[in-house]
N, C-alpha and C positions, 0 to 999 in steps of 0.2 A: 828447145827440147832440153830436158833435165833428167838426170839419173838420181833418184832418191834412194839412198841406202839407209836402212834402219837396223839397229841392233836392239833387240827386245828380249824380255823374259819369255821362256818357252810357254809358260802357262797363260800368257796374255795373247798368244797367237789367235785363238778363236774370237776374242773381243776385237782385235785389230782387223781381222778379216771381215767381220760384220760391219765395223765402222767404215772400212774402205768400200765395201759393197754399197752401203747406204750413201756414200759420197760418189757413187757411180765410177769407181775405180775397180776394174774387174781383172786386170792382168798383172800378176805379181810372180816373182820368183822367190822361193823360200829355201833356205839351206840351214843346216845346223852349224854352229860355230862354238868355239871355246874362247873365253876371255875373262878378264877381271878388271875392276876399277876400284872404286871406293869400298866395295863389299869386302875385299881382302880375303875371301875364302873362309875355310873352316877346318877344324881338326877332325880326323876320322880314325877309329880304331878297327882294324880288321885282323882277326886271329891273333890278338894280343900285340899287334904292331901298330904304333901310332904313325900316322902320316898326315901331312898338310895338303889339303886340296885347295889350290888357289886358282886353277883354271876352271871356271864355272860354265855350265851349259847355257848357251844363248841361241837365239834364232836370228838369222840375217835375212832381211827382206830387201829385194832390189826391184824398183819400179821405175820404168821409163815413162815419162809423161810429157805432154805438150805444155808449153809455158802457162796456159790458162788453167791447168789442173794442179799446178805446184802447191799453192796455198791450201786448196781443199784436201789434197793428199797428205800434206804435213799435218793439218789439223786432225784428220781422221786417224792417222797413226798415233799422234799425241794423245788424243782422247781415248783410244782403245788400249794403249799401253800404260797409261798413267795409273800408278797405285799410290803415289806420293811417298814411296820408300826409296832408299838408296838402291841403285841398280836398275832403275826403270829403263834405262837405255839411252841411246843417242840417235839422232837423225842427221845424215850428211846429204848435202845437195851439191851435185857437180854438173857442169855443162856437158852435154852430150853432143859430140861432133856430128855424128851421122848414125842413122838407124836404117837397116835394110831388111825387108821381109824376104826371107829365103824363097818361099813358095811363089810369090808374084814378082819379085824384084822391085817392089815399091820402095821409095826412099823418103826419109824425113818424117814429117808429121803424119803422112798417110800410112807409113809403115807402123807407127806406134798405135794408131787407131783411136 
């Protein structure tokens, strides 16, 4: 079992969701995040006061998958999120020690589904 965490641009979320659905990955957790990398932010003027905005809006996806779905999931995220511009995001893959479905008590691969 693996936990796949992806940080993507917010406007790419619909394309990533469609790509994941096409790859038969139906269960994801989505949350808003702030961060920056090579984009470096931008300058903004509000009521005559200039300020630097360097924490940009991002979307964080977390997907727990069985080992046989890892490559398909990564490919789906990559294909949906890619714009070929700086700031497209990152994908992290970590080992998942255990997964327990609260409703039934199932563990491991069965709990992920």
